[in-house]
C-alpha positions in Angstrom: -136.0 -257.6 86.1 -133.2 -259.6 88.1 -129.6 -259.9 86.4 -125.9 -259.7 86.4 -124.1 -256.5 85.3 -120.3 -256.0 85.0 -118.6 -253.2 86.0 -115.1 -253.0 86.1 -114.5 -256.2 86.2 -116.6 -256.6 89.1 -119.6 -259.0 88.9 -122.6 -256.7 89.8 -126.1 -257.7 91.1 -129.2 -255.0 89.7 -132.7 -256.3 91.3 -135.4 -254.1 92.8 -136.7 -254.7 96.7 -140.5 -256.3 97.5 -141.0 -252.1 98.1 -140.7 -251.6 94.6 -136.6 -249.9 95.1 -134.0 -250.3 93.3 -130.7 -252.5 94.2 -127.6 -252.4 93.6 -125.2 -255.2 95.2 -121.3 -255.4 93.9 -119.7 -258.8 94.4 -116.0 -258.9 95.3 -113.2 -258.9 92.8 -113.1 -262.9 91.4 -116.2 -264.0 91.8 -117.0 -265.6 88.9 -120.1 -265.5 86.6 -122.0 -268.9 87.7 -121.7 -268.1 91.8 -122.7 -264.6 90.6 -126.1 -266.5 89.5 -126.3 -268.1 92.1 -126.3 -265.3 94.6 -129.2 -263.8 92.4 -130.9 -267.1 92.5 -130.7 -266.7 96.0 -131.7 -263.0 96.7 -134.9 -264.0 94.2 -136.0 -266.8 96.5 -135.5 -264.8 99.7 -137.4 -261.7 98.1 -140.3 -265.0 96.8 -139.8 -265.7 100.9 -140.4 -262.1 101.9 -136.9 -262.4 104.2 -134.6 -260.5 102.2 -132.1 -257.8 104.3 -130.1 -254.9 102.7 -126.9 -255.5 104.4 -127.0 -253.2 106.2 -129.9 -253.8 108.0 -128.6 -257.5 109.2 -127.8 -257.6 112.8 -123.9 -258.9 113.8 -124.4 -262.1 115.7 -123.6 -259.9 119.4 -126.7 -258.2 118.7 -129.0 -261.5 117.9 -127.6 -263.1 120.3 -128.3 -260.5 122.9 -132.5 -260.2 121.6 -132.6 -264.0 121.5 -131.6 -264.2 125.7 -134.4 -261.3 126.1 -136.6 -263.4 124.3 -136.4 -266.8 126.2 -135.6 -265.2 129.4 -139.8 -265.2 130.1 -140.0 -268.9 129.1 -136.7 -270.5 131.0 -135.7 -271.3 135.0 -133.5 -268.8 136.0 -130.7 -271.4 136.0 -131.0 -272.5 133.0 -131.5 -268.8 131.1 -127.6 -268.7 133.3 -126.2 -270.7 131.6 -127.3 -269.8 128.3 -126.3 -266.1 129.0 -122.9 -267.5 130.0 -123.1 -269.3 126.9 -122.8 -266.2 124.8 -121.1 -264.3 127.0 -118.1 -266.6 127.2 -117.2 -268.7 124.2 -118.8 -266.7 121.3 -116.4 -263.3 120.8 -115.1 -264.6 117.6 -118.5 -264.1 115.9 -119.8 -261.5 117.5 -118.8 -258.4 115.4 -119.9 -260.7 112.2 -123.2 -259.9 110.4 -125.0 -263.1 111.7 -125.9 -263.9 107.7 -121.8 -264.2 107.2 -121.6 -267.1 109.4 -121.3 -270.2 107.1 -120.9 -273.7 108.5 -116.9 -273.8 107.5 -116.4 -271.2 110.1 -118.3 -273.1 112.5 -116.7 -276.0 112.1 -113.1 -274.2 112.0 -114.0 -272.9 115.6 -115.5 -276.2 116.6 -112.3 -277.7 116.4 -110.1 -274.9 117.6 -112.1 -275.0 121.1 -111.7 -279.0 121.0 -108.0 -277.9 120.7 -107.1 -276.1 123.0 -109.0 -278.1 126.0 -112.2 -277.7 125.7 -114.2 -280.8 127.4 -116.3 -282.6 124.9 -119.9 -282.5 126.8 -119.0 -278.4 127.8 -118.8 -278.3 123.9 -121.6 -279.8 122.4 -124.4 -278.0 125.0 -122.5 -274.9 123.5 -123.2 -275.8 120.3 -127.0 -276.2 121.8 -127.0 -272.6 122.4 -125.3 -271.6 119.6 -127.8 -273.6 117.3 -130.6 -271.6 119.1 -129.4 -268.1 117.9 -129.1 -268.7 114.4 -132.8 -271.0 114.5 -133.6 -267.4 116.2 -132.1 -265.4 113.3 -134.0 -267.5 110.4 -137.2 -267.1 111.6 -136.3 -263.5 112.4 -135.5 -263.2 108.5 -131.9 -262.3 109.3 -130.5 -265.8 107.8 -131.3 -268.0 105.1 -130.6 -271.4 107.1 -129.2 -272.7 110.6 -125.5 -272.8 109.4 -124.9 -274.9 112.3 -127.5 -277.6 111.3 -125.0 -279.4 108.6 -122.0 -278.5 110.9 -119.5 -281.7 111.6 -119.4 -282.1 115.2 -116.3 -282.8 117.1 -116.2 -286.2 118.2 -114.1 -287.3 121.6 -111.2 -289.5 120.5 -110.3 -290.6 123.9 -113.3 -292.8 125.3 -114.2 -289.9 126.8 -117.6 -288.7 125.3 -120.0 -290.0 128.1 -120.5 -288.8 131.8 -119.2 -290.5 134.3 -121.4 -292.0 136.2 -121.1 -294.3 139.5 -123.4 -296.7 140.6 -123.3 -297.4 144.2 -123.3 -301.3 145.2 -125.8 -302.7 147.9 -123.1 -302.9 150.3 -121.9 -299.3 149.7 -125.9 -298.5 149.7 -125.9 -299.9 153.4 -122.6 -298.6 154.1 -123.1 -295.2 152.9 -126.4 -295.0 154.9 -124.4 -296.3 158.1 -122.5 -293.5 157.9 -125.5 -290.9 157.8 -125.9 -289.0 161.0 -128.6 -287.5 161.6 -132.6 -289.0 161.4 -133.6 -286.0 158.8 -130.5 -286.7 156.1 -130.5 -290.3 156.7 -134.1 -290.5 155.4 -133.3 -287.5 153.0 -130.6 -289.8 151.6 -132.1 -293.0 152.2 -135.7 -291.1 149.8 -133.0 -290.7 147.4 -131.9 -294.5 146.4 -135.5 -295.7 146.8 -137.3 -293.4 144.7 -134.7 -291.8 141.7 -136.6 -288.5 142.4 -134.4 -286.1 141.4 -132.1 -283.4 144.1 -134.5 -280.3 143.6 -137.8 -282.5 143.7 -137.0 -284.7 147.2 -135.7 -280.4 148.6 -139.6 -279.6 146.8 -141.3 -282.6 149.1 -144.2 -281.6 151.5 -145.7 -283.8 153.8 -148.8 -284.0 151.6 -147.0 -285.6 148.7 -146.7 -288.8 150.4 -149.8 -291.1 149.6 -149.4 -293.3 153.0 -152.2 -295.5 151.8 -150.8 -296.4 148.1 -146.6 -296.5 149.5 -146.0 -293.9 147.1 -144.3 -290.5 146.8 -146.4 -287.8 144.9 -143.7 -285.3 142.4 -145.5 -282.1 142.2 -142.5 -279.3 142.2 -139.2 -278.7 142.5 -136.8 -276.5 144.6 -133.8 -275.0 142.6 -131.1 -271.8 143.5 -133.8 -270.9 146.0 -137.0 -271.2 143.1 -140.0 -273.0 143.6 -140.9 -274.7 139.9 -143.0 -277.2 138.2 -141.5 -280.5 137.8 -139.8 -280.6 134.0 -141.8 -282.4 131.8 -145.5 -283.3 131.7 -144.1 -286.8 132.3 -141.7 -285.1 135.4 -145.5 -284.9 137.8 -145.1 -288.3 138.6 -146.5 -291.1 141.3 -143.2 -293.3 143.0 -143.8 -296.8 144.3 -141.9 -297.2 147.3 -141.6 -300.4 149.8 -143.1 -300.8 153.0 -139.3 -300.1 154.9 -138.9 -297.0 153.0 -142.3 -295.7 154.1 -141.9 -296.5 158.1 -139.1 -294.6 157.5 -140.7 -291.8 156.5 -143.6 -292.0 159.0 -141.0 -292.3 162.1 -139.3 -288.8 161.0 -142.7 -287.3 160.3 -143.1 -287.8 163.7 -139.5 -286.4 165.0 -140.0 -283.9 161.6 -139.6 -280.5 162.9 -143.5 -278.3 162.4 -142.9 -275.7 160.2 -145.5 -273.4 157.6 -144.5 -274.9 154.4 -145.3 -278.8 155.2 -141.9 -279.1 153.7 -140.5 -283.1 154.1 -136.8 -281.8 154.9 -136.5 -278.5 156.0 -133.8 -276.4 157.4 -133.7 -274.8 160.6 -136.1 -271.8 159.8 -138.4 -273.8 158.8 -137.5 -273.2 154.7 -136.0 -275.7 151.9 -132.3 -276.6 152.6 -130.3 -275.3 150.4 -128.8 -277.4 148.6 -125.1 -276.2 148.3 -125.0 -276.7 152.3 -126.6 -279.8 151.9 -123.8 -281.5 149.7 -120.9 -279.5 151.5 -122.4 -280.5 154.8 -123.7 -283.3 154.8 -123.2 -285.7 151.6 -119.9 -285.3 150.9 -118.8 -285.7 154.2 -121.2 -288.6 154.7 -119.3 -289.8 151.5 -115.5 -289.6 153.1 -117.4 -291.2 155.9 -118.0 -294.5 154.0 -114.5 -294.2 151.9 -116.8 -294.3 149.1 -114.7 -291.6 147.2 -115.8 -289.0 145.4 -120.0 -288.9 143.6 -122.6 -286.6 143.1 -125.7 -286.4 144.8 -127.8 -287.3 141.1 -125.9 -290.8 141.1 -128.0 -291.7 143.9 -130.5 -291.4 141.3 -128.7 -293.1 138.7 -128.0 -296.0 141.7 -131.8 -296.5 141.5 -132.1 -297.1 137.6 -129.9 -299.8 137.7 -131.0 -301.5 140.8 -134.5 -301.5 139.0 -132.5 -302.5 135.5 -130.7 -305.5 137.8 -134.0 -306.9 138.9 -135.1 -307.1 135.8 -138.2 -304.1 135.9 -139.9 -303.1 132.4 -138.5 -300.1 130.3 -141.7 -298.8 130.5 -142.1 -299.2 134.7 -138.4 -297.3 134.6 -139.5 -294.1 132.4 -143.0 -293.6 134.1 -140.7 -293.6 137.9 -138.2 -291.3 137.1 -140.8 -289.0 135.1 -138.5 -289.0 131.4 -140.5 -287.5 128.3 -140.2 -291.2 126.9 -138.8 -294.9 127.6 -136.2 -293.5 124.2 -134.9 -291.1 127.0 -134.3 -293.4 129.6 -132.1 -295.9 127.0 -130.4 -292.7 125.7 -129.1 -292.6 129.2 -129.0 -295.9 130.2 -127.8 -298.5 127.9 -124.8 -299.3 129.4 -126.6 -301.1 132.4 -128.1 -303.2 130.3 -126.7 -306.3 130.0 -125.3 -307.5 126.3 -126.2 -310.8 126.6 -129.3 -312.7 128.0 -128.7 -316.1 127.8 -132.1 -316.6 130.6 -133.6 -314.9 128.3 -133.1 -317.2 124.9 -133.7 -320.5 127.4 -136.9 -318.8 128.0 -137.6 -318.9 124.4 -136.7 -322.2 123.5 -139.0 -323.3 126.4 -142.0 -321.4 124.8 -142.0 -323.7 121.3 -140.6 -326.4 122.6 -142.4 -327.2 125.4 -139.0 -328.8 127.3 -136.5 -327.5 129.4 -133.1 -327.5 127.3 -129.8 -327.5 128.9 -127.0 -325.3 128.3 -125.7 -327.3 124.5 -129.2 -328.6 123.4 -129.1 -331.8 123.9 -132.3 -332.4 124.9 -133.4 -331.7 121.4 -131.6 -333.6 119.7 -132.7 -336.4 121.8 -135.7 -335.7 121.4 -135.1 -335.7 117.5 -133.2 -338.4 117.5 -136.3 -340.8 119.1 -138.1 -340.4 116.2 -141.8 -340.4 116.8 -142.2 -343.3 118.5 -141.4 -341.1 121.3 -144.3 -338.9 120.8 -147.2 -338.5 123.3 
């Protein structure tokens, strides 16, 4: 039977583990009887759940992090795994030598505040916390900890209004200036397709001529090429068909005639017939083109944002935009691009009134008042 005993002014938890072996755990001096009973109740809950481990068998955080990384290696892209590995190597020194079960929510909150005070960008901190949360979730699944201490931790907020990534959107005039400044048919076609399809960089570099659906004017996204490796699209929704306009299709036809033949049938091959290196593409062509067009700095991914912005501007349905972008749901699209949606829409309000009352309304609603004032005799 489990009980709380007292020896030499310190409480001792006396219980039997699931193997029938008697265990005694002496608590720190100053622990109250109430806290001792709570600790014993926690141990009993762990015993009932089959998750209790003797203190000496609970691994340190660093060991759990290494095991988690090895567990994730086979299921993640090399680039994603590399990010996780960098997080564990560079940011978790404060926890490495602590028993994973001893890391508390309060300790995590203090760690996050310290990171922020030392200049870590809020977006970087959030990404690091995602990695940290997964490590603790792994510890819970394997019985090393009762719960994930990060779950209830209050995340630091950006008080300087810099929570969101700065998205650069090109105007139609800027798009034309950018394309006119692009040298070479291959890169002019590549950049125009990026703007007119919203496809991701890796999706564009991995395109093959068999992915161009000439009769229905679409491009079929079936793979991606990132960091020298071929991958399947990020999610099931990422494998999609994107609508293209007739002018874009004509550009692709012209480029197909000029494109060097290659064994992989790539739409945008390098000189060796292999996929273009994304770093070389940006440094040797994308950034110089921006400079030549006097457009300042922006990321290649901002061409995708530009495409999305243009769709919103012309009033396309959110479900259609989501399907073209390859997002898993419209919610994802809204979370990323909600700031592009107009906060006011007088045209929509006008259409609502027209649909109800059946007559055009001016901006002050005077037509409705006049019709009401005329009384029943004005009705037909």
